[in-house]
C-alpha positions in Angstrom: -46.7 3.8 -38.0 -47.3 1.4 -35.0 -44.2 -0.6 -36.1 -42.1 2.5 -36.2 -43.2 3.5 -32.7 -42.6 0.0 -31.4 -39.2 -0.2 -33.0 -38.3 3.2 -31.6 -39.4 2.2 -28.1 -37.4 -1.0 -28.3 -34.2 0.8 -29.4 -34.8 3.4 -26.7 -35.2 0.8 -23.9 -32.2 -1.2 -25.1 -30.0 1.9 -25.3 -30.8 3.2 -21.8 -31.0 -0.2 -20.0 -27.4 -1.1 -20.6 -25.4 -1.1 -17.4 -21.7 -0.3 -17.8 -19.3 -2.7 -16.3 -15.9 -1.5 -15.0 -13.1 -3.9 -14.5 -9.7 -3.6 -12.8 -6.6 -5.6 -13.1 -6.2 -8.7 -10.9 -3.7 -8.4 -8.2 -2.0 -11.1 -6.0 -3.2 -11.3 -2.4 0.4 -11.3 -1.3 0.9 -7.8 -2.6 -2.3 -6.5 -0.9 -3.0 -6.1 2.7 -3.9 -9.2 4.8 -7.5 -10.2 4.7 -8.8 -10.5 8.3 -12.0 -12.1 9.5 -14.7 -9.8 10.9 -15.4 -10.3 14.5 -18.6 -9.5 16.4 -17.3 -7.9 19.6 -13.5 -7.9 19.0 -12.2 -4.9 17.1 -8.7 -6.2 16.5 -6.3 -9.0 17.4 -2.6 -8.4 16.6 -0.1 -11.2 17.2 3.6 -10.4 16.7 6.9 -12.2 16.9 10.5 -11.0 16.4 13.6 -13.1 17.0 17.0 -11.4 17.1 20.3 -12.9 16.3 21.0 -13.9 19.9 17.7 -16.0 20.1 15.7 -13.4 22.0 12.1 -13.9 20.9 9.8 -11.0 21.6 6.2 -12.1 21.7 3.4 -9.5 21.2 -0.3 -9.6 21.7 -2.7 -6.6 21.2 -6.5 -6.7 21.3 -9.4 -4.3 21.5 -13.1 -4.3 21.6 -15.8 -1.9 20.3 -17.4 -1.2 23.7 -16.1 0.3 27.0 -18.3 -2.1 28.9 -16.4 -5.1 27.6 -13.4 -6.8 29.3 -10.6 -8.7 27.5 -8.8 -11.8 28.7 -5.8 -12.5 26.4 -3.5 -15.4 26.3 -0.2 -15.1 24.3 1.6 -18.3 23.4 5.1 -18.7 22.0 4.9 -22.0 20.1 7.6 -24.2 18.5 7.0 -26.4 15.5 7.6 -30.1 16.3 7.0 -32.3 13.3 3.6 -31.1 12.0 2.2 -29.7 15.3 2.8 -26.5 17.3 3.8 -27.0 20.9 3.5 -24.1 23.4 6.8 -23.4 25.1 5.8 -20.3 27.0 2.6 -18.4 27.6 1.5 -15.2 29.2 -1.8 -13.7 30.1 -3.2 -10.2 30.4 -6.6 -8.8 31.0 -8.3 -5.4 31.1 -10.8 -3.1 29.5 -11.2 -3.6 25.8 -11.9 0.0 24.9 -10.5 2.6 24.2 -6.9 1.5 24.5 -7.4 -2.3 24.7 -4.9 -4.8 26.1 -1.3 -5.1 25.1 1.3 -7.7 26.2 4.9 -7.9 25.1 7.3 -10.4 26.6 10.8 -11.8 25.8 12.0 -15.4 25.9 15.2 -16.9 24.6 14.8 -19.7 22.1 17.0 -22.3 20.5 17.2 -23.1 16.7 13.8 -24.0 15.2 10.6 -22.6 13.8 8.3 -20.5 16.0 5.1 -18.5 15.9 3.0 -16.6 18.4 -0.7 -17.4 18.9 -3.0 -14.9 20.6 -6.4 -16.1 22.0 -8.8 -13.4 23.1 -11.9 -13.8 25.1 -14.4 -10.9 25.4 -16.8 -10.6 28.4 -19.6 -8.2 29.0 -20.2 -6.2 32.2 -22.1 -9.2 33.7 -19.2 -11.5 33.2 -20.8 -13.4 30.3 -18.5 -14.7 27.6 -19.4 -13.0 24.3 -16.7 -14.1 21.9 -13.4 -16.1 21.7 -11.0 -15.8 18.7 -7.5 -16.8 18.0 -4.9 -15.3 15.6 -1.4 -16.4 14.9 1.7 -15.0 13.2 3.3 -16.6 10.2 6.1 -19.0 11.1 9.6 -17.6 11.9 12.8 -19.6 11.5 15.7 -19.0 13.9 
């Protein structure tokens, strides 16, 4: 009788201790949204670059913070690929409150044939002027 009870308890424990595992199909990262790093004080950094057929490059930088007591200094650089390194050909700066609307900067510059990107560097300061965080984000290269 003890063996029957032990056997029953073992079967009972095995049956109810099984954890179901659910799987999903694997997808390519290119088809999914871009994975972005998590920042501490910066809510978002958005670099942008558009080059039209006449060579007008529109550079964009957008950044925001989580707190209304934080200030943003933003540097937007239009860079050209020379060999294996990126050289800044034009840069602009903007600053302002990081929340709720954040800081946005959009500027145009005419370029010649080549490969370009925009790099946005954001610095966040607290209400006492102490630097809290610095991060950089860049667009993917664009060929004109």
